[in-house]
C-alpha positions in Angstrom: -19.7 -2.0 -9.4 -17.9 -0.7 -6.2 -15.2 1.9 -6.8 -11.9 1.0 -5.1 -10.5 3.5 -2.6 -6.8 4.3 -2.5 -4.9 2.6 0.3 -2.3 4.5 2.4 0.0 3.4 5.2 0.2 4.9 8.7 3.7 6.2 9.4 3.5 4.8 13.0 2.0 1.4 13.0 2.6 0.7 9.2 -0.9 -0.6 8.8 -2.7 0.0 5.5 -6.2 1.6 5.4 -8.4 3.5 3.0 -7.1 7.1 2.4 -10.3 8.6 3.8 -9.8 6.9 7.2 -6.4 8.4 7.7 -5.2 11.9 8.6 -2.8 13.6 6.1 0.0 15.9 7.0 2.2 17.8 4.5 5.4 19.9 4.6 4.7 23.6 4.2 7.4 26.2 4.5 9.8 23.6 6.1 7.3 22.6 8.8 4.8 19.7 9.0 1.2 20.9 9.1 -2.2 19.1 9.0 -4.0 18.8 5.6 -7.7 18.4 6.4 -8.7 18.6 2.8 -6.2 16.1 1.5 -5.4 18.3 -1.4 -2.4 20.4 -0.3 0.6 20.1 -2.7 3.8 18.5 -1.7 5.1 15.5 0.2 2.5 13.9 2.5 2.3 11.3 5.2 -0.7 9.6 6.8 -1.5 8.7 10.4 -4.3 6.5 11.7 -6.5 7.6 14.6 -5.2 5.0 17.1 -4.2 6.5 20.5 -0.8 4.8 20.4 -0.1 6.2 16.9 -1.0 9.7 18.0 1.3 9.5 21.0 4.1 8.2 18.8 3.7 11.1 16.5 4.1 13.5 19.4 6.8 11.8 21.4 8.9 10.2 18.7 8.3 12.9 16.0 7.4 10.2 13.4 5.9 12.7 11.0 9.1 14.8 11.0 11.1 11.7 10.2 8.8 10.5 7.5 8.6 13.9 5.8 12.2 14.9 6.4 11.2 18.2 8.0 10.7 19.8 11.4 7.4 19.0 13.2 5.7 22.2 14.0 3.2 23.3 16.7 0.3 22.9 14.3 0.8 19.2 14.3 0.7 19.1 18.1 -2.4 21.2 18.3 -4.2 19.1 15.6 -3.4 15.8 17.4 -4.3 17.2 20.8 -7.7 18.2 19.3 -8.2 14.7 17.8 -7.3 13.1 21.2 -9.9 15.2 23.0 -12.5 14.5 20.4 -12.0 10.7 20.8 -12.4 10.9 24.6 
């Protein structure tokens, strides 16, 4: 029997995907930070790896809106690293 994976929605494109395929971000000390382990406590939001979604996160500050918090430099650094890895 195949175990079902939890589905989560990308805050940018609103598409659903398995939780393991999305990047999680959480609010820590009032700023949005990446959560590579997926285990950090608190409110979380997910982003898929599509280039247009990563740009929307940076330019339109979608994570800050979804999490009702300020989007910190840690998010910008994490997304820049992801964009370089995909190229």
